[in-house]
mmCIF file of the N, C-alpha and C atoms, coordinates in Angstrom:
data_MODEL
# 
_entry.id   MODEL 
# 
loop_
_atom_site.group_PDB 
_atom_site.id 
_atom_site.type_symbol 
_atom_site.label_atom_id 
_atom_site.label_alt_id 
_atom_site.label_comp_id 
_atom_site.label_asym_id 
_atom_site.label_entity_id 
_atom_site.label_seq_id 
_atom_site.pdbx_PDB_ins_code 
_atom_site.Cartn_x 
_atom_site.Cartn_y 
_atom_site.Cartn_z 
_atom_site.occupancy 
_atom_site.B_iso_or_equiv 
_atom_site.pdbx_formal_charge 
_atom_site.auth_seq_id 
_atom_site.auth_comp_id 
_atom_site.auth_asym_id 
_atom_site.auth_atom_id 
_atom_site.pdbx_PDB_model_num 
ATOM 1   N N  . UNK A 1 1  ? -16.861 -56.369 -3.491  1.00 0.00 ? 1  UNK A N  1 
ATOM 2   C CA . UNK A 1 1  ? -16.040 -57.436 -4.417  1.00 0.00 ? 1  UNK A CA 1 
ATOM 3   C C  . UNK A 1 1  ? -16.684 -56.647 -5.862  1.00 0.00 ? 1  UNK A C  1 
ATOM 4   N N  . UNK A 1 2  ? -15.410 -57.107 -6.692  1.00 0.00 ? 2  UNK A N  1 
ATOM 5   C CA . UNK A 1 2  ? -15.779 -56.363 -8.010  1.00 0.00 ? 2  UNK A CA 1 
ATOM 6   C C  . UNK A 1 2  ? -16.464 -57.528 -8.768  1.00 0.00 ? 2  UNK A C  1 
ATOM 7   N N  . UNK A 1 3  ? -17.551 -57.324 -9.460  1.00 0.00 ? 3  UNK A N  1 
ATOM 8   C CA . UNK A 1 3  ? -18.482 -58.305 -10.461 1.00 0.00 ? 3  UNK A CA 1 
ATOM 9   C C  . UNK A 1 3  ? -17.969 -57.986 -11.894 1.00 0.00 ? 3  UNK A C  1 
ATOM 10  N N  . UNK A 1 4  ? -17.062 -58.903 -12.317 1.00 0.00 ? 4  UNK A N  1 
ATOM 11  C CA . UNK A 1 4  ? -16.619 -58.528 -14.025 1.00 0.00 ? 4  UNK A CA 1 
ATOM 12  C C  . UNK A 1 4  ? -17.547 -59.744 -14.507 1.00 0.00 ? 4  UNK A C  1 
ATOM 13  N N  . UNK A 1 5  ? -17.846 -59.070 -15.518 1.00 0.00 ? 5  UNK A N  1 
ATOM 14  C CA . UNK A 1 5  ? -18.348 -60.258 -16.526 1.00 0.00 ? 5  UNK A CA 1 
ATOM 15  C C  . UNK A 1 5  ? -17.703 -60.704 -17.699 1.00 0.00 ? 5  UNK A C  1 
ATOM 16  N N  . UNK A 1 6  ? -17.777 -61.738 -18.439 1.00 0.00 ? 6  UNK A N  1 
ATOM 17  C CA . UNK A 1 6  ? -16.837 -62.365 -19.375 1.00 0.00 ? 6  UNK A CA 1 
ATOM 18  C C  . UNK A 1 6  ? -16.408 -61.305 -20.268 1.00 0.00 ? 6  UNK A C  1 
ATOM 19  N N  . UNK A 1 7  ? -17.087 -60.213 -21.028 1.00 0.00 ? 7  UNK A N  1 
ATOM 20  C CA . UNK A 1 7  ? -16.154 -59.481 -22.013 1.00 0.00 ? 7  UNK A CA 1 
ATOM 21  C C  . UNK A 1 7  ? -14.902 -58.603 -21.258 1.00 0.00 ? 7  UNK A C  1 
ATOM 22  N N  . UNK A 1 8  ? -15.224 -58.235 -19.641 1.00 0.00 ? 8  UNK A N  1 
ATOM 23  C CA . UNK A 1 8  ? -14.510 -57.581 -19.117 1.00 0.00 ? 8  UNK A CA 1 
ATOM 24  C C  . UNK A 1 8  ? -12.796 -58.400 -18.859 1.00 0.00 ? 8  UNK A C  1 
ATOM 25  N N  . UNK A 1 9  ? -13.507 -59.640 -18.469 1.00 0.00 ? 9  UNK A N  1 
ATOM 26  C CA . UNK A 1 9  ? -12.472 -60.487 -18.050 1.00 0.00 ? 9  UNK A CA 1 
ATOM 27  C C  . UNK A 1 9  ? -11.401 -60.938 -19.588 1.00 0.00 ? 9  UNK A C  1 
ATOM 28  N N  . UNK A 1 10 ? -12.344 -61.089 -20.609 1.00 0.00 ? 10 UNK A N  1 
ATOM 29  C CA . UNK A 1 10 ? -11.494 -61.126 -21.983 1.00 0.00 ? 10 UNK A CA 1 
ATOM 30  C C  . UNK A 1 10 ? -10.842 -59.708 -22.446 1.00 0.00 ? 10 UNK A C  1 
ATOM 31  N N  . UNK A 1 11 ? -11.260 -58.893 -22.145 1.00 0.00 ? 11 UNK A N  1 
ATOM 32  C CA . UNK A 1 11 ? -10.636 -57.457 -22.465 1.00 0.00 ? 11 UNK A CA 1 
ATOM 33  C C  . UNK A 1 11 ? -9.282  -57.218 -21.755 1.00 0.00 ? 11 UNK A C  1 
ATOM 34  N N  . UNK A 1 12 ? -9.400  -57.791 -20.527 1.00 0.00 ? 12 UNK A N  1 
ATOM 35  C CA . UNK A 1 12 ? -8.297  -57.592 -19.588 1.00 0.00 ? 12 UNK A CA 1 
ATOM 36  C C  . UNK A 1 12 ? -7.486  -58.703 -19.925 1.00 0.00 ? 12 UNK A C  1 
ATOM 37  N N  . UNK A 1 13 ? -7.672  -59.816 -20.007 1.00 0.00 ? 13 UNK A N  1 
ATOM 38  C CA . UNK A 1 13 ? -6.688  -60.932 -20.596 1.00 0.00 ? 13 UNK A CA 1 
ATOM 39  C C  . UNK A 1 13 ? -5.925  -60.433 -21.747 1.00 0.00 ? 13 UNK A C  1 
ATOM 40  N N  . UNK A 1 14 ? -6.719  -59.934 -22.759 1.00 0.00 ? 14 UNK A N  1 
ATOM 41  C CA . UNK A 1 14 ? -6.072  -59.525 -23.970 1.00 0.00 ? 14 UNK A CA 1 
ATOM 42  C C  . UNK A 1 14 ? -5.183  -58.564 -23.974 1.00 0.00 ? 14 UNK A C  1 
ATOM 43  N N  . UNK A 1 15 ? -5.662  -57.530 -23.138 1.00 0.00 ? 15 UNK A N  1 
ATOM 44  C CA . UNK A 1 15 ? -4.407  -56.318 -22.975 1.00 0.00 ? 15 UNK A CA 1 
ATOM 45  C C  . UNK A 1 15 ? -3.341  -56.559 -22.280 1.00 0.00 ? 15 UNK A C  1 
ATOM 46  N N  . UNK A 1 16 ? -3.288  -57.477 -21.264 1.00 0.00 ? 16 UNK A N  1 
ATOM 47  C CA . UNK A 1 16 ? -2.355  -57.919 -20.421 1.00 0.00 ? 16 UNK A CA 1 
ATOM 48  C C  . UNK A 1 16 ? -1.428  -58.907 -21.195 1.00 0.00 ? 16 UNK A C  1 
ATOM 49  N N  . UNK A 1 17 ? -2.041  -59.518 -22.364 1.00 0.00 ? 17 UNK A N  1 
ATOM 50  C CA . UNK A 1 17 ? -1.269  -60.563 -23.145 1.00 0.00 ? 17 UNK A CA 1 
ATOM 51  C C  . UNK A 1 17 ? -0.590  -59.791 -24.310 1.00 0.00 ? 17 UNK A C  1 
ATOM 52  N N  . UNK A 1 18 ? -1.102  -58.535 -24.463 1.00 0.00 ? 18 UNK A N  1 
ATOM 53  C CA . UNK A 1 18 ? -0.072  -57.867 -25.668 1.00 0.00 ? 18 UNK A CA 1 
ATOM 54  C C  . UNK A 1 18 ? 0.717   -57.172 -24.896 1.00 0.00 ? 18 UNK A C  1 
ATOM 55  N N  . UNK A 1 19 ? 0.492   -56.637 -23.643 1.00 0.00 ? 19 UNK A N  1 
ATOM 56  C CA . UNK A 1 19 ? 1.598   -55.974 -23.386 1.00 0.00 ? 19 UNK A CA 1 
ATOM 57  C C  . UNK A 1 19 ? 2.739   -56.835 -22.713 1.00 0.00 ? 19 UNK A C  1 
ATOM 58  N N  . UNK A 1 20 ? 2.110   -58.080 -22.256 1.00 0.00 ? 20 UNK A N  1 
ATOM 59  C CA . UNK A 1 20 ? 3.591   -59.261 -22.125 1.00 0.00 ? 20 UNK A CA 1 
ATOM 60  C C  . UNK A 1 20 ? 4.198   -59.296 -23.047 1.00 0.00 ? 20 UNK A C  1 
ATOM 61  N N  . UNK A 1 21 ? 3.356   -59.424 -24.315 1.00 0.00 ? 21 UNK A N  1 
ATOM 62  C CA . UNK A 1 21 ? 4.167   -59.498 -25.691 1.00 0.00 ? 21 UNK A CA 1 
ATOM 63  C C  . UNK A 1 21 ? 5.425   -58.509 -25.728 1.00 0.00 ? 21 UNK A C  1 
ATOM 64  N N  . UNK A 1 22 ? 4.662   -57.333 -25.888 1.00 0.00 ? 22 UNK A N  1 
ATOM 65  C CA . UNK A 1 22 ? 5.788   -56.328 -26.204 1.00 0.00 ? 22 UNK A CA 1 
ATOM 66  C C  . UNK A 1 22 ? 6.651   -56.136 -25.188 1.00 0.00 ? 22 UNK A C  1 
ATOM 67  N N  . UNK A 1 23 ? 6.516   -56.561 -24.026 1.00 0.00 ? 23 UNK A N  1 
ATOM 68  C CA . UNK A 1 23 ? 7.927   -56.649 -23.084 1.00 0.00 ? 23 UNK A CA 1 
ATOM 69  C C  . UNK A 1 23 ? 8.896   -57.752 -23.227 1.00 0.00 ? 23 UNK A C  1 
ATOM 70  N N  . UNK A 1 24 ? 8.509   -58.847 -23.870 1.00 0.00 ? 24 UNK A N  1 
ATOM 71  C CA . UNK A 1 24 ? 9.167   -59.641 -23.954 1.00 0.00 ? 24 UNK A CA 1 
ATOM 72  C C  . UNK A 1 24 ? 10.030  -59.644 -25.340 1.00 0.00 ? 24 UNK A C  1 
ATOM 73  N N  . UNK A 1 25 ? 9.370   -58.760 -26.357 1.00 0.00 ? 25 UNK A N  1 
ATOM 74  C CA . UNK A 1 25 ? 10.227  -58.622 -27.262 1.00 0.00 ? 25 UNK A CA 1 
ATOM 75  C C  . UNK A 1 25 ? 11.134  -57.390 -27.252 1.00 0.00 ? 25 UNK A C  1 
ATOM 76  N N  . UNK A 1 26 ? 10.520  -56.296 -26.673 1.00 0.00 ? 26 UNK A N  1 
ATOM 77  C CA . UNK A 1 26 ? 11.794  -55.504 -25.960 1.00 0.00 ? 26 UNK A CA 1 
ATOM 78  C C  . UNK A 1 26 ? 12.779  -55.870 -25.257 1.00 0.00 ? 26 UNK A C  1 
ATOM 79  N N  . UNK A 1 27 ? 12.531  -56.837 -24.284 1.00 0.00 ? 27 UNK A N  1 
ATOM 80  C CA . UNK A 1 27 ? 13.769  -57.487 -23.290 1.00 0.00 ? 27 UNK A CA 1 
ATOM 81  C C  . UNK A 1 27 ? 14.807  -57.930 -24.563 1.00 0.00 ? 27 UNK A C  1 
ATOM 82  N N  . UNK A 1 28 ? 14.410  -58.915 -25.464 1.00 0.00 ? 28 UNK A N  1 
ATOM 83  C CA . UNK A 1 28 ? 15.053  -59.438 -26.714 1.00 0.00 ? 28 UNK A CA 1 
ATOM 84  C C  . UNK A 1 28 ? 15.650  -58.496 -27.401 1.00 0.00 ? 28 UNK A C  1 
ATOM 85  N N  . UNK A 1 29 ? 15.351  -57.530 -27.855 1.00 0.00 ? 29 UNK A N  1 
ATOM 86  C CA . UNK A 1 29 ? 15.605  -56.287 -28.514 1.00 0.00 ? 29 UNK A CA 1 
ATOM 87  C C  . UNK A 1 29 ? 16.942  -55.601 -27.832 1.00 0.00 ? 29 UNK A C  1 
ATOM 88  N N  . UNK A 1 30 ? 16.845  -55.464 -26.573 1.00 0.00 ? 30 UNK A N  1 
ATOM 89  C CA . UNK A 1 30 ? 17.598  -54.938 -26.015 1.00 0.00 ? 30 UNK A CA 1 
ATOM 90  C C  . UNK A 1 30 ? 19.138  -55.308 -25.744 1.00 0.00 ? 30 UNK A C  1 
ATOM 91  N N  . UNK A 1 31 ? 18.883  -57.112 -25.597 1.00 0.00 ? 31 UNK A N  1 
ATOM 92  C CA . UNK A 1 31 ? 19.953  -57.700 -25.812 1.00 0.00 ? 31 UNK A CA 1 
ATOM 93  C C  . UNK A 1 31 ? 20.495  -57.659 -26.836 1.00 0.00 ? 31 UNK A C  1 
ATOM 94  N N  . UNK A 1 32 ? 19.814  -57.689 -28.113 1.00 0.00 ? 32 UNK A N  1 
ATOM 95  C CA . UNK A 1 32 ? 20.248  -57.588 -29.697 1.00 0.00 ? 32 UNK A CA 1 
ATOM 96  C C  . UNK A 1 32 ? 21.085  -56.451 -30.000 1.00 0.00 ? 32 UNK A C  1 
ATOM 97  N N  . UNK A 1 33 ? 20.444  -55.224 -29.061 1.00 0.00 ? 33 UNK A N  1 
ATOM 98  C CA . UNK A 1 33 ? 21.467  -54.278 -29.607 1.00 0.00 ? 33 UNK A CA 1 
ATOM 99  C C  . UNK A 1 33 ? 22.307  -54.085 -28.767 1.00 0.00 ? 33 UNK A C  1 
ATOM 100 N N  . UNK A 1 34 ? 22.473  -54.313 -27.560 1.00 0.00 ? 34 UNK A N  1 
ATOM 101 C CA . UNK A 1 34 ? 23.870  -54.676 -26.635 1.00 0.00 ? 34 UNK A CA 1 
ATOM 102 C C  . UNK A 1 34 ? 24.726  -55.476 -27.516 1.00 0.00 ? 34 UNK A C  1 
ATOM 103 N N  . UNK A 1 35 ? 24.267  -56.481 -27.951 1.00 0.00 ? 35 UNK A N  1 
ATOM 104 C CA . UNK A 1 35 ? 25.057  -57.245 -28.640 1.00 0.00 ? 35 UNK A CA 1 
ATOM 105 C C  . UNK A 1 35 ? 25.783  -57.222 -29.976 1.00 0.00 ? 35 UNK A C  1 
ATOM 106 N N  . UNK A 1 36 ? 25.081  -55.998 -30.372 1.00 0.00 ? 36 UNK A N  1 
ATOM 107 C CA . UNK A 1 36 ? 25.567  -55.190 -31.638 1.00 0.00 ? 36 UNK A CA 1 
ATOM 108 C C  . UNK A 1 36 ? 26.420  -54.070 -31.451 1.00 0.00 ? 36 UNK A C  1 
ATOM 109 N N  . UNK A 1 37 ? 26.112  -53.769 -30.214 1.00 0.00 ? 37 UNK A N  1 
ATOM 110 C CA . UNK A 1 37 ? 27.163  -52.640 -29.826 1.00 0.00 ? 37 UNK A CA 1 
ATOM 111 C C  . UNK A 1 37 ? 28.556  -53.110 -29.333 1.00 0.00 ? 37 UNK A C  1 
ATOM 112 N N  . UNK A 1 38 ? 28.441  -54.039 -28.824 1.00 0.00 ? 38 UNK A N  1 
ATOM 113 C CA . UNK A 1 38 ? 29.888  -54.854 -28.537 1.00 0.00 ? 38 UNK A CA 1 
ATOM 114 C C  . UNK A 1 38 ? 30.703  -55.915 -29.062 1.00 0.00 ? 38 UNK A C  1 
ATOM 115 N N  . UNK A 1 39 ? 29.652  -56.511 -30.249 1.00 0.00 ? 39 UNK A N  1 
ATOM 116 C CA . UNK A 1 39 ? 30.049  -57.142 -31.385 1.00 0.00 ? 39 UNK A CA 1 
ATOM 117 C C  . UNK A 1 39 ? 31.276  -58.076 -31.258 1.00 0.00 ? 39 UNK A C  1 
ATOM 118 N N  . UNK A 1 40 ? 31.044  -59.205 -29.885 1.00 0.00 ? 40 UNK A N  1 
ATOM 119 C CA . UNK A 1 40 ? 31.632  -60.196 -29.359 1.00 0.00 ? 40 UNK A CA 1 
ATOM 120 C C  . UNK A 1 40 ? 30.963  -61.237 -29.641 1.00 0.00 ? 40 UNK A C  1 
ATOM 121 N N  . UNK A 1 41 ? 31.490  -62.654 -29.512 1.00 0.00 ? 41 UNK A N  1 
ATOM 122 C CA . UNK A 1 41 ? 30.927  -63.811 -29.501 1.00 0.00 ? 41 UNK A CA 1 
ATOM 123 C C  . UNK A 1 41 ? 30.190  -64.146 -28.359 1.00 0.00 ? 41 UNK A C  1 
ATOM 124 N N  . UNK A 1 42 ? 30.588  -63.484 -27.291 1.00 0.00 ? 42 UNK A N  1 
ATOM 125 C CA . UNK A 1 42 ? 30.173  -63.337 -25.882 1.00 0.00 ? 42 UNK A CA 1 
ATOM 126 C C  . UNK A 1 42 ? 28.635  -63.072 -25.893 1.00 0.00 ? 42 UNK A C  1 
ATOM 127 N N  . UNK A 1 43 ? 28.567  -62.015 -26.221 1.00 0.00 ? 43 UNK A N  1 
ATOM 128 C CA . UNK A 1 43 ? 27.375  -60.903 -26.417 1.00 0.00 ? 43 UNK A CA 1 
ATOM 129 C C  . UNK A 1 43 ? 26.068  -61.468 -27.516 1.00 0.00 ? 43 UNK A C  1 
ATOM 130 N N  . UNK A 1 44 ? 26.921  -62.091 -28.588 1.00 0.00 ? 44 UNK A N  1 
ATOM 131 C CA . UNK A 1 44 ? 25.917  -62.833 -29.476 1.00 0.00 ? 44 UNK A CA 1 
ATOM 132 C C  . UNK A 1 44 ? 25.549  -64.160 -29.120 1.00 0.00 ? 44 UNK A C  1 
ATOM 133 N N  . UNK A 1 45 ? 26.353  -64.894 -28.323 1.00 0.00 ? 45 UNK A N  1 
ATOM 134 C CA . UNK A 1 45 ? 25.798  -65.779 -27.475 1.00 0.00 ? 45 UNK A CA 1 
ATOM 135 C C  . UNK A 1 45 ? 24.570  -65.530 -26.572 1.00 0.00 ? 45 UNK A C  1 
ATOM 136 N N  . UNK A 1 46 ? 24.667  -64.689 -25.644 1.00 0.00 ? 46 UNK A N  1 
ATOM 137 C CA . UNK A 1 46 ? 23.677  -63.863 -24.747 1.00 0.00 ? 46 UNK A CA 1 
ATOM 138 C C  . UNK A 1 46 ? 22.657  -63.660 -25.770 1.00 0.00 ? 46 UNK A C  1 
ATOM 139 N N  . UNK A 1 47 ? 22.864  -63.165 -27.158 1.00 0.00 ? 47 UNK A N  1 
ATOM 140 C CA . UNK A 1 47 ? 21.595  -62.653 -27.765 1.00 0.00 ? 47 UNK A CA 1 
ATOM 141 C C  . UNK A 1 47 ? 20.751  -64.345 -28.169 1.00 0.00 ? 47 UNK A C  1 
ATOM 142 N N  . UNK A 1 48 ? 21.385  -64.917 -28.431 1.00 0.00 ? 48 UNK A N  1 
ATOM 143 C CA . UNK A 1 48 ? 20.742  -66.261 -29.299 1.00 0.00 ? 48 UNK A CA 1 
ATOM 144 C C  . UNK A 1 48 ? 20.216  -66.691 -27.775 1.00 0.00 ? 48 UNK A C  1 
ATOM 145 N N  . UNK A 1 49 ? 20.552  -66.868 -26.658 1.00 0.00 ? 49 UNK A N  1 
ATOM 146 C CA . UNK A 1 49 ? 20.001  -67.284 -25.582 1.00 0.00 ? 49 UNK A CA 1 
ATOM 147 C C  . UNK A 1 49 ? 18.675  -66.436 -25.151 1.00 0.00 ? 49 UNK A C  1 
ATOM 148 N N  . UNK A 1 50 ? 18.699  -65.138 -25.920 1.00 0.00 ? 50 UNK A N  1 
ATOM 149 C CA . UNK A 1 50 ? 17.700  -64.530 -25.161 1.00 0.00 ? 50 UNK A CA 1 
ATOM 150 C C  . UNK A 1 50 ? 16.512  -64.768 -25.935 1.00 0.00 ? 50 UNK A C  1 
ATOM 151 N N  . UNK A 1 51 ? 17.097  -64.833 -27.263 1.00 0.00 ? 51 UNK A N  1 
ATOM 152 C CA . UNK A 1 51 ? 15.932  -65.469 -28.029 1.00 0.00 ? 51 UNK A CA 1 
ATOM 153 C C  . UNK A 1 51 ? 15.532  -66.714 -28.071 1.00 0.00 ? 51 UNK A C  1 
ATOM 154 N N  . UNK A 1 52 ? 16.071  -67.507 -27.625 1.00 0.00 ? 52 UNK A N  1 
ATOM 155 C CA . UNK A 1 52 ? 15.521  -69.046 -27.291 1.00 0.00 ? 52 UNK A CA 1 
ATOM 156 C C  . UNK A 1 52 ? 14.707  -69.346 -26.195 1.00 0.00 ? 52 UNK A C  1 
ATOM 157 N N  . UNK A 1 53 ? 15.008  -68.193 -25.244 1.00 0.00 ? 53 UNK A N  1 
ATOM 158 C CA . UNK A 1 53 ? 14.199  -68.019 -24.201 1.00 0.00 ? 53 UNK A CA 1 
ATOM 159 C C  . UNK A 1 53 ? 12.938  -67.583 -24.324 1.00 0.00 ? 53 UNK A C  1 
ATOM 160 N N  . UNK A 1 54 ? 13.243  -66.349 -25.187 1.00 0.00 ? 54 UNK A N  1 
ATOM 161 C CA . UNK A 1 54 ? 11.708  -65.392 -25.487 1.00 0.00 ? 54 UNK A CA 1 
ATOM 162 C C  . UNK A 1 54 ? 10.812  -66.217 -26.168 1.00 0.00 ? 54 UNK A C  1 
ATOM 163 N N  . UNK A 1 55 ? 11.517  -67.051 -27.218 1.00 0.00 ? 55 UNK A N  1 
ATOM 164 C CA . UNK A 1 55 ? 10.438  -67.360 -28.289 1.00 0.00 ? 55 UNK A CA 1 
ATOM 165 C C  . UNK A 1 55 ? 9.016   -67.939 -27.828 1.00 0.00 ? 55 UNK A C  1 
ATOM 166 N N  . UNK A 1 56 ? 9.162   -69.114 -26.547 1.00 0.00 ? 56 UNK A N  1 
ATOM 167 C CA . UNK A 1 56 ? 8.068   -69.937 -26.207 1.00 0.00 ? 56 UNK A CA 1 
ATOM 168 C C  . UNK A 1 56 ? 7.264   -68.968 -25.592 1.00 0.00 ? 56 UNK A C  1 
ATOM 169 N N  . UNK A 1 57 ? 8.043   -68.173 -24.504 1.00 0.00 ? 57 UNK A N  1 
ATOM 170 C CA . UNK A 1 57 ? 6.951   -67.042 -24.003 1.00 0.00 ? 57 UNK A CA 1 
ATOM 171 C C  . UNK A 1 57 ? 6.109   -65.942 -24.776 1.00 0.00 ? 57 UNK A C  1 
ATOM 172 N N  . UNK A 1 58 ? 6.900   -65.569 -26.105 1.00 0.00 ? 58 UNK A N  1 
ATOM 173 C CA . UNK A 1 58 ? 6.382   -64.758 -26.755 1.00 0.00 ? 58 UNK A CA 1 
ATOM 174 C C  . UNK A 1 58 ? 5.004   -65.534 -27.742 1.00 0.00 ? 58 UNK A C  1 
ATOM 175 N N  . UNK A 1 59 ? 5.221   -66.752 -27.859 1.00 0.00 ? 59 UNK A N  1 
ATOM 176 C CA . UNK A 1 59 ? 4.488   -67.739 -28.539 1.00 0.00 ? 59 UNK A CA 1 
ATOM 177 C C  . UNK A 1 59 ? 2.861   -67.689 -27.765 1.00 0.00 ? 59 UNK A C  1 
ATOM 178 N N  . UNK A 1 60 ? 3.490   -68.020 -26.388 1.00 0.00 ? 60 UNK A N  1 
ATOM 179 C CA . UNK A 1 60 ? 2.265   -68.363 -25.515 1.00 0.00 ? 60 UNK A CA 1 
ATOM 180 C C  . UNK A 1 60 ? 1.497   -66.944 -25.342 1.00 0.00 ? 60 UNK A C  1 
ATOM 181 N N  . UNK A 1 61 ? 2.276   -65.763 -25.122 1.00 0.00 ? 61 UNK A N  1 
ATOM 182 C CA . UNK A 1 61 ? 1.300   -64.561 -25.274 1.00 0.00 ? 61 UNK A CA 1 
ATOM 183 C C  . UNK A 1 61 ? 0.640   -64.450 -26.412 1.00 0.00 ? 61 UNK A C  1 
ATOM 184 N N  . UNK A 1 62 ? 1.040   -64.559 -27.781 1.00 0.00 ? 62 UNK A N  1 
ATOM 185 C CA . UNK A 1 62 ? 0.125   -64.462 -29.020 1.00 0.00 ? 62 UNK A CA 1 
ATOM 186 C C  . UNK A 1 62 ? -0.686  -65.285 -29.170 1.00 0.00 ? 62 UNK A C  1 
ATOM 187 N N  . UNK A 1 63 ? -0.365  -66.551 -28.453 1.00 0.00 ? 63 UNK A N  1 
ATOM 188 C CA . UNK A 1 63 ? -1.885  -67.189 -28.432 1.00 0.00 ? 63 UNK A CA 1 
ATOM 189 C C  . UNK A 1 63 ? -2.693  -67.153 -27.268 1.00 0.00 ? 63 UNK A C  1 
ATOM 190 N N  . UNK A 1 64 ? -2.685  -66.613 -26.081 1.00 0.00 ? 64 UNK A N  1 
ATOM 191 C CA . UNK A 1 64 ? -3.368  -66.001 -25.310 1.00 0.00 ? 64 UNK A CA 1 
ATOM 192 C C  . UNK A 1 64 ? -4.024  -64.819 -26.152 1.00 0.00 ? 64 UNK A C  1 
ATOM 193 N N  . UNK A 1 65 ? -3.343  -63.720 -26.422 1.00 0.00 ? 65 UNK A N  1 
ATOM 194 C CA . UNK A 1 65 ? -4.050  -62.634 -27.340 1.00 0.00 ? 65 UNK A CA 1 
ATOM 195 C C  . UNK A 1 65 ? -5.093  -63.048 -28.223 1.00 0.00 ? 65 UNK A C  1 
ATOM 196 N N  . UNK A 1 66 ? -4.649  -64.034 -28.945 1.00 0.00 ? 66 UNK A N  1 
ATOM 197 C CA . UNK A 1 66 ? -5.643  -64.587 -30.184 1.00 0.00 ? 66 UNK A CA 1 
ATOM 198 C C  . UNK A 1 66 ? -6.833  -65.110 -29.710 1.00 0.00 ? 66 UNK A C  1 
ATOM 199 N N  . UNK A 1 67 ? -6.711  -65.976 -28.575 1.00 0.00 ? 67 UNK A N  1 
ATOM 200 C CA . UNK A 1 67 ? -7.543  -66.740 -27.984 1.00 0.00 ? 67 UNK A CA 1 
ATOM 201 C C  . UNK A 1 67 ? -8.652  -65.904 -27.267 1.00 0.00 ? 67 UNK A C  1 
ATOM 202 N N  . UNK A 1 68 ? -8.264  -64.935 -26.628 1.00 0.00 ? 68 UNK A N  1 
ATOM 203 C CA . UNK A 1 68 ? -9.029  -63.937 -25.826 1.00 0.00 ? 68 UNK A CA 1 
ATOM 204 C C  . UNK A 1 68 ? -9.370  -62.768 -26.852 1.00 0.00 ? 68 UNK A C  1 
ATOM 205 N N  . UNK A 1 69 ? -8.934  -62.457 -27.714 1.00 0.00 ? 69 UNK A N  1 
ATOM 206 C CA . UNK A 1 69 ? -9.543  -61.472 -28.893 1.00 0.00 ? 69 UNK A CA 1 
ATOM 207 C C  . UNK A 1 69 ? -10.844 -62.178 -29.407 1.00 0.00 ? 69 UNK A C  1 
ATOM 208 N N  . UNK A 1 70 ? -10.479 -63.538 -29.931 1.00 0.00 ? 70 UNK A N  1 
ATOM 209 C CA . UNK A 1 70 ? -11.935 -64.253 -30.446 1.00 0.00 ? 70 UNK A CA 1 
ATOM 210 C C  . UNK A 1 70 ? -13.065 -64.229 -29.522 1.00 0.00 ? 70 UNK A C  1 
ATOM 211 N N  . UNK A 1 71 ? -12.559 -64.435 -28.252 1.00 0.00 ? 71 UNK A N  1 
ATOM 212 C CA . UNK A 1 71 ? -13.805 -64.816 -27.280 1.00 0.00 ? 71 UNK A CA 1 
ATOM 213 C C  . UNK A 1 71 ? -14.254 -63.514 -26.720 1.00 0.00 ? 71 UNK A C  1 
ATOM 214 N N  . UNK A 1 72 ? -13.359 -62.496 -27.181 1.00 0.00 ? 72 UNK A N  1 
ATOM 215 C CA . UNK A 1 72 ? -13.864 -60.958 -26.836 1.00 0.00 ? 72 UNK A CA 1 
ATOM 216 C C  . UNK A 1 72 ? -15.165 -60.673 -28.007 1.00 0.00 ? 72 UNK A C  1 
ATOM 217 N N  . UNK A 1 73 ? -14.617 -60.766 -29.292 1.00 0.00 ? 73 UNK A N  1 
ATOM 218 C CA . UNK A 1 73 ? -15.390 -60.514 -30.242 1.00 0.00 ? 73 UNK A CA 1 
ATOM 219 C C  . UNK A 1 73 ? -16.651 -61.765 -30.289 1.00 0.00 ? 73 UNK A C  1 
ATOM 220 N N  . UNK A 1 74 ? -16.534 -63.046 -29.759 1.00 0.00 ? 74 UNK A N  1 
ATOM 221 C CA . UNK A 1 74 ? -17.810 -63.887 -29.477 1.00 0.00 ? 74 UNK A CA 1 
ATOM 222 C C  . UNK A 1 74 ? -18.569 -63.201 -28.418 1.00 0.00 ? 74 UNK A C  1 
ATOM 223 N N  . UNK A 1 75 ? -18.062 -63.073 -27.299 1.00 0.00 ? 75 UNK A N  1 
ATOM 224 C CA . UNK A 1 75 ? -19.052 -62.420 -26.414 1.00 0.00 ? 75 UNK A CA 1 
ATOM 225 C C  . UNK A 1 75 ? -19.470 -60.907 -26.548 1.00 0.00 ? 75 UNK A C  1 
ATOM 226 N N  . UNK A 1 76 ? -19.355 -60.050 -27.423 1.00 0.00 ? 76 UNK A N  1 
ATOM 227 C CA . UNK A 1 76 ? -19.515 -58.781 -27.802 1.00 0.00 ? 76 UNK A CA 1 
ATOM 228 C C  . UNK A 1 76 ? -20.905 -59.204 -28.895 1.00 0.00 ? 76 UNK A C  1 
ATOM 229 N N  . UNK A 1 77 ? -21.093 -60.452 -29.341 1.00 0.00 ? 77 UNK A N  1 
ATOM 230 C CA . UNK A 1 77 ? -21.950 -60.447 -29.989 1.00 0.00 ? 77 UNK A CA 1 
ATOM 231 C C  . UNK A 1 77 ? -23.466 -60.684 -29.277 1.00 0.00 ? 77 UNK A C  1 
ATOM 232 N N  . UNK A 1 78 ? -23.223 -61.163 -27.937 1.00 0.00 ? 78 UNK A N  1 
ATOM 233 C CA . UNK A 1 78 ? -24.450 -61.496 -27.495 1.00 0.00 ? 78 UNK A CA 1 
ATOM 234 C C  . UNK A 1 78 ? -25.444 -60.271 -26.643 1.00 0.00 ? 78 UNK A C  1 
# 
């Protein structure tokens, strides 16, 4: 059994949330690059859909990264 203490758990949460945020932003960026390459209204609409779907996910990952980072700083002081 793996024994995880609070700093290890918070560090892992911070890393995973930053990686998830980067993946969401990269996914939206790929759709935006393709939309600019094709320059059709269909692809521009898909870009808008990707942005509207990715924004709440990115905000969630950002919030999780901030909370876990503050928690990690707090736990490091103990």
